C-alpha positions as CSV (number, residue, x, y, z in Angstrom):
1,M,32.7,110.4,139.8
2,S,30.7,112.9,137.5
3,E,28.0,112.4,139.8
4,Q,27.0,116.1,141.7
5,M,27.4,115.9,145.2
6,S,25.5,117.5,147.9
7,S,26.9,119.4,150.8
8,V,26.7,116.7,153.3
9,E,28.5,114.1,150.9
10,V,31.3,116.9,150.2
11,K,31.7,117.5,153.9
12,V,31.8,113.6,154.6
13,A,34.2,112.8,151.9
14,R,36.9,115.5,153.1
15,Q,36.5,114.2,156.6
16,V,37.1,110.2,155.7
17,E,39.6,111.5,153.3
18,Y,41.5,113.2,156.1
19,Y,41.6,110.3,158.0
20,F,43.1,108.4,155.5
21,G,45.5,111.4,154.6
22,D,49.1,111.6,154.6
23,H,48.8,114.1,157.5
24,N,46.6,112.4,159.8
25,L,47.3,108.7,158.9
26,L,51.0,109.0,159.4
27,R,50.6,109.8,162.7
28,D,47.4,108.2,163.8
29,K,48.0,105.4,165.9
30,F,44.7,104.1,166.7
31,L,43.6,104.1,162.6
32,K,47.0,102.3,162.1
33,E,46.2,99.7,164.6
34,Q,43.1,99.1,163.0
35,L,44.8,98.6,159.1
36,Q,46.7,95.6,160.5
37,L,43.8,94.1,161.3
38,D,42.1,93.8,157.9
39,D,44.5,94.2,155.0
40,G,43.7,98.0,155.5
41,W,40.2,97.6,155.4
42,V,38.2,99.5,158.2
43,T,34.9,98.9,158.7
44,L,32.2,101.7,158.6
45,E,30.8,100.4,161.9
46,T,34.6,101.6,163.1
47,M,34.5,104.8,161.4
48,L,31.2,106.1,162.6
49,K,32.5,106.2,166.2
50,F,34.7,109.1,164.9
51,N,33.1,111.9,166.7
52,R,33.0,114.9,163.8
53,L,32.2,112.2,161.0
54,K,29.3,111.3,163.4
55,S,27.9,114.5,163.3
56,L,27.9,114.8,159.9
57,T,26.3,111.5,159.9
58,S,25.0,108.8,161.1
59,D,24.2,107.0,157.8
60,A,26.7,104.2,156.0
61,N,25.0,104.7,152.9
62,V,25.7,108.5,152.8
63,I,29.4,107.8,153.6
64,I,29.6,105.5,150.9
65,S,27.4,107.6,148.3
66,A,30.1,110.6,149.0
67,L,33.2,108.7,149.1
68,K,31.9,106.7,145.5
69,K,31.5,110.4,143.9
70,S,34.6,112.1,145.3
71,P,36.8,112.9,142.8
72,S,40.2,112.4,144.6
73,G,40.0,108.5,144.5
74,L,41.7,108.3,147.8
75,L,39.8,105.5,149.2
76,E,38.0,102.5,148.4
77,V,34.8,100.9,148.9
78,S,34.5,97.1,149.9
79,E,32.6,94.8,147.6
80,D,29.7,94.2,150.9
81,K,29.9,97.8,151.3
82,T,30.5,97.6,155.1
83,K,34.2,98.2,154.6
84,I,36.5,101.1,153.6
85,R,40.1,101.8,152.6
86,R,42.9,103.7,151.1
87,C,43.6,102.7,147.6
88,P,47.5,100.5,147.6
89,E,48.0,102.4,144.5
90,K,48.2,105.5,146.8
91,P,50.9,104.2,149.3
92,L,51.4,106.7,152.3
93,P,54.8,108.6,152.2
94,E,57.8,108.0,154.6
95,L,57.7,110.8,157.2
96,N,61.4,111.5,156.8
97,D,63.4,114.9,156.3
98,E,62.3,115.2,152.7
99,Y,58.7,114.7,153.1
100,K,58.4,117.5,155.6
101,D,60.3,119.7,153.5
102,A,58.3,119.2,150.9
103,I,54.9,119.9,153.3
104,K,56.7,123.2,154.3
105,H,57.1,124.3,150.3
106,K,53.4,123.5,149.2
107,S,52.1,125.2,152.9
108,V,50.7,128.7,153.4
109,Y,50.3,130.8,156.3
110,M,47.6,132.8,156.5
111,K,46.2,135.8,159.4
112,G,43.3,137.9,159.9
113,F,40.2,135.3,161.0
114,P,38.0,136.4,163.9
115,L,38.8,134.5,166.7
116,G,35.4,132.6,166.8
117,T,35.8,131.4,163.5
118,S,34.8,128.2,162.6
119,L,37.1,124.9,160.6
120,D,34.1,124.6,158.5
121,E,33.3,128.8,158.0
122,I,36.9,128.7,156.9
123,Q,36.7,125.6,154.3
124,E,33.6,127.0,152.8
125,W,35.7,130.2,152.1
126,L,38.5,128.5,150.7
127,N,36.0,126.1,148.0
128,A,37.1,126.3,144.6
129,K,40.3,128.7,145.7
130,G,42.7,125.9,145.4
131,N,43.4,121.6,145.7
132,I,44.0,121.7,149.9
133,E,45.1,119.0,151.5
134,N,45.0,120.0,155.0
135,I,44.5,123.3,157.4
136,Q,45.8,123.6,160.5
137,M,43.8,125.9,162.6
138,R,46.1,127.2,165.3
139,R,46.0,127.8,169.2
140,D,47.4,129.0,171.9
141,M,48.4,127.3,175.5
142,E,44.6,127.5,176.1
143,R,43.6,125.9,173.0
144,Q,41.9,129.4,171.8
145,F,42.0,129.6,168.3
146,K,44.6,132.3,167.2
147,G,43.4,133.7,163.9
148,S,45.6,132.0,162.2
149,V,46.1,128.8,159.7
150,F,48.6,126.6,158.1
151,I,47.4,125.5,154.5
152,C,48.7,123.1,152.9
153,F,48.1,122.4,149.1
154,D,48.5,119.2,147.1
155,T,51.2,120.9,145.3
156,E,53.9,123.3,145.4
157,E,52.5,125.0,142.5
158,S,49.1,125.4,144.0
159,S,50.3,127.1,146.9
160,K,51.9,129.8,144.6
161,K,48.9,130.6,142.5
162,F,46.8,131.0,145.9
163,L,49.6,133.3,146.8
164,E,48.2,135.2,144.0
165,R,44.6,135.5,144.0
166,P,43.5,138.7,144.5
167,D,40.5,137.2,146.6
168,I,42.5,136.1,149.4
169,K,42.9,139.1,150.8
170,S,40.2,140.0,153.3
171,F,38.0,137.2,155.1
172,K,34.3,138.7,156.6
173,D,35.7,142.9,155.7
174,N,39.1,141.3,158.2
175,E,42.3,142.3,156.6
176,M,44.4,139.0,155.7
177,L,48.0,138.5,156.1
178,V,49.2,135.7,153.5
179,L,52.3,134.1,153.1
180,S,54.0,130.8,152.2
181,R,55.6,129.1,155.3
182,E,58.9,129.6,154.5
183,A,58.4,133.5,154.5
184,Y,56.5,133.1,157.4
185,H,59.1,131.1,159.4
186,A,61.8,134.0,158.0
187,K,59.9,136.5,159.5
188,K,59.5,135.1,162.9
189,A,62.9,134.1,163.1
190,E,63.8,137.8,162.4
191,E,60.8,138.8,165.0
192,R,62.1,137.1,167.4
193,K,65.8,138.1,166.5
194,Q,64.2,141.6,167.1
195,H,63.0,141.0,170.1
196,K,66.0,139.3,171.4
197,A,67.7,142.6,170.6
198,Q,65.1,145.0,171.8
199,T,65.0,143.1,175.4
200,K,69.2,142.9,175.9
201,A,68.8,146.5,175.1
202,K,65.6,147.1,177.8
203,V,68.0,145.3,179.9
204,K,71.0,146.9,179.7
205,Q,69.5,150.2,180.0
206,D,67.7,149.4,182.9
207,K,70.7,148.1,184.5
208,E,72.2,151.9,183.5
209,Q,69.2,153.6,184.7
210,Q,69.5,151.3,187.7
211,Q,73.2,152.0,188.2
212,K,72.3,155.4,187.7
213,H,69.6,156.0,190.2
214,T,71.9,154.1,192.8
215,E,74.7,156.9,191.9
216,E,72.7,159.4,192.2
217,K,71.1,158.4,195.1
218,T,74.7,157.9,196.8
219,M,75.9,161.0,195.2
220,D,72.5,162.9,197.3
221,Q,73.8,160.8,200.5
222,L,77.2,162.0,200.4
223,L,76.6,165.3,199.6
224,E,74.2,165.4,202.6
225,E,77.1,163.6,204.8
226,Y,79.8,165.9,203.8
227,S,77.5,169.2,204.6
228,G,79.7,171.9,206.3
229,S,83.0,169.6,205.4
230,L,84.4,172.0,202.7
231,L,87.1,174.8,202.8
232,N,88.0,176.9,199.9
233,F,91.3,178.8,200.0
234,S,92.9,180.9,197.3
235,G,96.6,182.8,197.1
236,E,100.2,182.9,195.8
237,L,100.8,178.8,196.4
238,Q,103.6,178.5,193.8
239,D,105.5,176.3,196.3
240,V,102.6,174.8,198.3
241,S,102.1,170.9,197.7
242,R,98.9,169.3,199.5
243,E,101.2,168.0,201.8
244,D,101.4,171.3,203.4
245,F,97.8,171.6,203.7
246,H,97.9,168.7,206.0
247,A,100.7,169.7,208.2
248,V,98.3,172.7,209.2
249,F,95.7,170.9,209.9
250,S,96.8,167.4,211.0
251,E,96.8,168.2,214.8
252,H,93.3,170.1,214.3
253,K,90.9,167.5,212.2
254,R,91.6,165.3,209.3
255,I,91.7,166.1,205.8
256,K,90.0,163.4,203.6
257,W,90.8,164.9,200.5
258,V,93.0,167.6,199.2
259,D,91.0,169.0,196.1
260,F,94.4,171.3,194.4
261,T,96.9,171.1,191.5
262,R,100.5,172.2,192.0
263,G,101.0,175.7,191.2
264,A,97.5,176.6,190.8
265,K,95.9,179.5,193.1
266,E,92.7,178.0,194.2
267,G,91.8,174.5,195.8
268,N,89.7,173.3,198.3
269,L,89.8,171.1,201.3
270,L,87.4,168.3,202.4
271,F,87.6,167.7,206.0
272,D,86.4,164.8,207.9
273,G,84.1,166.9,209.9
274,N,83.3,170.3,210.2
275,A,85.4,172.7,208.4
276,K,83.9,175.8,210.1
277,E,85.9,174.0,213.3
278,A,88.8,172.9,211.6
279,F,89.4,176.2,210.5
280,E,88.7,178.5,213.7
281,K,90.7,175.4,215.1
282,A,93.9,176.0,213.3
283,K,93.7,179.6,213.2
284,E,93.6,180.0,217.1
285,A,96.8,177.8,217.0
286,N,98.2,180.2,214.9
287,D,97.8,183.1,216.6
288,G,94.3,184.2,214.5
289,E,96.5,184.3,211.2
290,L,96.3,180.7,209.2
291,K,99.3,180.7,206.8
292,V,100.3,178.0,204.7
293,K,104.5,178.1,204.2
294,N,104.3,181.6,205.1
295,N,102.0,182.4,202.1
296,V,98.7,184.5,202.9
297,I,96.1,182.5,201.8
298,T,92.3,183.6,202.0
299,W,90.0,181.2,203.0
300,K,86.6,180.6,202.4
301,L,84.0,178.1,203.6
302,L,81.4,177.3,201.1
303,E,77.7,177.2,201.4
304,G,74.6,176.4,199.0
305,E,74.8,175.2,195.7
306,E,78.6,176.5,195.3
307,E,79.4,173.8,198.2
308,K,77.2,171.2,196.2
309,E,79.2,171.7,192.8
310,V,82.5,171.4,194.4
311,L,81.4,168.4,196.2
312,K,80.0,166.2,192.9
313,K,83.4,167.3,191.7
314,I,85.4,166.0,194.3
315,I,83.0,163.1,195.3
316,K,83.6,162.1,191.4
317,A,87.3,162.0,191.6
318,Q,87.3,160.0,194.8
319,Q,85.4,157.6,193.3
320,E,87.5,157.3,190.0
321,S,91.2,156.9,192.1
322,L,89.2,153.9,194.4
323,S,88.6,152.4,191.0
324,R,91.7,152.5,189.5
325,N,93.4,151.7,192.8
326,K,91.0,148.5,192.6
327,D,91.8,147.7,188.7
328,R,95.6,148.1,189.5
329,G,95.1,145.2,192.3
330,R,93.1,142.8,189.6
331,G,96.0,143.3,187.3
332,K,94.8,144.2,183.4
333,S,92.8,141.7,183.2
334,G,90.9,142.7,186.4
335,G,90.4,138.4,186.7
336,R,91.7,135.9,188.7
337,G,94.1,134.7,186.3
338,R,93.7,130.9,184.6
339,G,95.2,129.9,188.1
340,G,92.2,130.5,190.1
341,R,91.7,130.6,193.5
342,K,94.8,129.6,196.2
343,G,94.6,126.3,196.3
344,R,92.7,125.2,193.8
345,G,96.4,123.9,192.0
346,G,97.2,124.8,188.5
347,R,100.4,126.0,186.9
348,D,100.2,129.0,189.2
349,Q,99.5,127.0,191.9
350,N,103.1,127.4,194.2
351,R,103.9,131.1,192.8
352,T,103.6,133.9,195.3
353,Q,100.2,135.8,194.6
354,Y,100.3,139.2,193.9
355,Q,98.4,141.1,196.2
356,G,97.5,145.3,195.1
357,K,98.1,147.5,198.2
358,K,95.3,148.4,200.2
359,T,94.0,151.9,199.6
360,K,92.5,154.1,202.1
361,F,89.6,156.7,200.4
362,E,91.8,159.6,201.2
363,S,93.5,162.2,198.6
364,D,95.8,162.7,196.3
365,D,98.1,160.2,194.8
366,E,101.1,160.9,197.2
367,E,99.4,159.6,200.0
368,E,97.8,156.4,198.8
369,A,76.1,136.7,185.3
370,A,56.7,115.6,165.6
371,P,53.2,116.3,167.0
372,A,51.8,113.2,168.9
373,A,49.6,110.9,167.4
374,P,46.2,113.7,166.8
375,K,42.5,112.1,167.4
376,R,40.6,110.5,165.1
377,E,38.6,113.4,164.5
378,L,38.9,116.1,161.9
379,E,39.6,118.5,164.2
380,E,41.4,122.3,165.0
381,A,45.3,121.4,165.0
382,D,47.7,123.7,166.8
383,G,50.5,124.3,169.5
384,P,54.0,123.1,169.0
385,A,54.7,120.2,166.8
386,A,54.7,117.8,169.8
387,K,51.9,118.6,171.7
388,V,49.2,118.5,169.2
389,A,46.8,117.3,171.5
390,K,43.8,117.2,168.4
391,T,43.5,118.1,164.9
392,E,40.5,119.2,162.6
393,N,41.7,118.8,158.7
394,G,45.2,119.8,159.9
395,S,48.0,118.0,161.5
């Protein structure tokens, strides 16, 4: 055990111990089947078919030498030196919630590795920095390394000591983000929460902007449609009501909206057509002088910006009135009620259904939405837990 190990022997021992370690063996279907054949023994001939181990050495004697020198004591070699197995004194743990929780508490997250970094480079950098059981290289959907890893230590205490090391803050001049796995998951949960809130806010903002754009577009269309339809009036109007203006113009042009409050000295009429034409006809019918209830009125055809500003005010008033009328038709809740649609049954099926009065767009109120079994190679792992295709010294 105290013999000096060569660099190849270190890599070989680490690779074989990974195959028989907790992280891989619990999920490695093939290797577990092999263990059933001969009381846990697996031939070196079989082990040398594993690609990553074969890439390190094709000599069974190197494997035997490496395992005998390894300080972990995880594996034992048969007397004839043709087979190896996990020591019976070190049984596999049960893959339950308690085990998974223990893994989480003794794991560390690291981010900042260059995307071209290999597992061997990471392992070499981590040498002598703690008793590491497993390294999981995280990958994207295209199986490309994301520059981050999960490192599982032998104990929670080892992971805490690792987090306190000053020599893990940078890798090849790259600044590293180092967190406990718990802190990482808490960070990701907060990021998802913020992302969800930002997405929701953006959707709301986009909807409001779209609605505003639609309203502005509608406003522009209405301004164009109503252009030339506005007639301003002023004078002593104490005893004048909106009906009086309808009476004056009823035989000449229909009034769409009367912008006037009883007692005011000024107001506006929006006609269903040309205001000048309506005014000339009404004036002609009244011998050249158009009065309302014998009150002398000053009439003025609005144009340009003055017309636009008054039209905007009237259009908004029309829309608000229409919205109020719709709300009255729906009732306070704005919905159909528990009875649902007519004919669907329910307690209200036989009751008389109230229907709001159909209103016109006219003037005032007075007229109206566990990972899959890994390959046998000590290869990089990644992806969602249920879809890990390969692992490299990582589950």
